[in-house]
N, C-alpha and C positions, 0 to 999 in steps of 0.2 A: 835378487836383482835381474836375473836372466829373464824370470817370468814378466818383470815390469817391461823390458824392453821387447818382448813377445807381444805384449799387449799393445803398447805403444806402435809397434810395426802393423799390427792388425787394423788397428784403428786409423791409422794413416792410410793403409790401402784400401779400407772401405771408404774413407772420406775421399781420396783421390779417384776411386771407382765411380761413387756418386757424382762427383763434379763431372768426370767424362760422360756420364750417362746423361747429364742435364744439357750437354751441348748439342746444337742442332747438326744433324748430318751435313757434309758438304754439299753445295748445290741446292740446298732447300732454304726457303725463306726463314728468317728468324722468328721464333715464337713470340707472339704477341699476348699470351695469356696473362701475363703479369706486367705488361707494358703500361707506363704511365704517359705515353705518348698521345697527344691530342689529335685524334683524326675525326674529321666529319662523318656522319653516316647519311646525311643528306644535305641539300642546299636548294634555295629558290633564288630566282632573279626577278628583279622589277615586282617586288610584292607590295601589298598594302593590306594592313589589318585594321579594322574599325572597331572600338569599344563603344558600346551605347550605354547611356544613363537608363533608368527605370522607365522613363517616359519614351523610349526608343530614338531619342536623339543622340547624334555622335558626341561622344565625350572626348574621346582621343583617336587620333588616326596616326599609325606608324608606317612610314613607307622606307624602303631601302633599296639601292640598287642590287645588293646581293646579300643574303644571309646564309651562315652555316650553322647546323647544329652539331653539337658535340655530345655523345652519349656519356662519356666518362664522367662528366658532371652535370649533364642535362642543361647546358647553357648554350647561347647563341651569340655569334659573332656578326656583326653588321657593317657593311661598307656604304658609306654616304647615306646614313640615316636621317629622315626628316620626320620630326614628330609635331604634330598639330594639336594643341589643347583647346578645345572649343569652349565656349561659354555662351549662355543664353543672353547674357548682359552686356557683353563687349566682343570686340573682334577677336578671332582665333589667334593664338600665339603660335609662331612657327620657330621650332628649334632644330637647327642645322649643325651637323659634324662631319667630319671625314670618317670616322669609324666609331663602333659603338659596341657594347657587350651587355647582353640580358642574361639576368641570373635564371636559375632553374625555374622558379616560381612565376616568372615574367612580371614581377612587381617592380623591380629594380632594374633601370637602364643606366649604364655608365657610358657618357660620352666623352671620347678621348681626343686630345688635341684642341685646336681651336675650336670654339662653339660660339654659335651666334643665336640670340633669342630676339624675336622680333615681333612686335603687334603692329599691324598697319593702322594708319589713320582711319577715321570713320566719324560720322557726325556725333559730335560731343566726346571724341577720343582723339587724343594727339598719338601719332606714331611714337613707338618706344623701340630703341634697339640697345641690346645688351651684348657686349663682346667680351669673352672671357676663355677660359682653357678647362678641361678636365671637369665636366659636370656630372653629378650624380642626380638621377631624377627617380623619386619614388612616385610611381604612377598612381598607385591607389590612393596617395595623398595629395596629388597634383603639386608636389614639392621638388625644387631644384636647388642643389646646394653645390658650392665650390670653395675651395680655399685659395683660389689663385687670384691674381689682379683682375678688376672688372671696371669695364668703362660702360656707362649709361648715357645715352643721348636721346633727349626727347625735345622735339623742336630745336631751339637755339641754345637749350640748356644741357650742360655736361656735369655728370658726377663721375667720380672714381674711388675705388678703395680695394680692400684686400678681403676676399672672402665674400659670399653672399647666400643668402636664404631668400628664395621666392617661391610664394603661395600663389598658385594661379586660379584659386577659387574666389568668386566674387564677394568682397572687394579684394582686388589683387594687391598683394604686398610684396615689395622687394626691399629687402634689408641688406645694406652693407655692413660688413661686421667689424672692420678695422681700417685705421688710416683713411678716413674719408675726406674727400675734398669736393670742390666743384665750382662751376661757374654758372651762376643765375643771372642771365641777361634780362635787363628791363627793356620791354618793348614799347 
């Protein structure tokens, strides 16, 4: 029994000593080798990125007031992002949010808070405005999705619902997923 107590005492001392050695010396910054804290390694202000199609025409343009890159997960946070989705057949869509988050491969953009999607009027096209919240955009598919409430206005017509899938490739498709209602005014 005495041997067991000695072994436990030795193991306790070794564990306590290891713990003390792991502490940072007083006056020094704490070690970040195993930190899960998100720290930006670089940032840009007032930037613009243009993605081109195979013919060299603009396909998407992403602008933001500021972006910060985080090496821990290779992601990017955006302040006041503006996404333009260009089309050869119709006016470009403009997607605006207060904040956004781009995943590591640059193909998924999550827009947080209030989001507005707008296509201006042009000959043969009515203006369309979509107001919602928290939109996920799959850039490689030109697809925007949300599970939030959605309000759509085009001219004097209005629609609303819960959840939306919008594909910005021609022909453009905007589908409300649940509790759809609206006002269709006769001119």
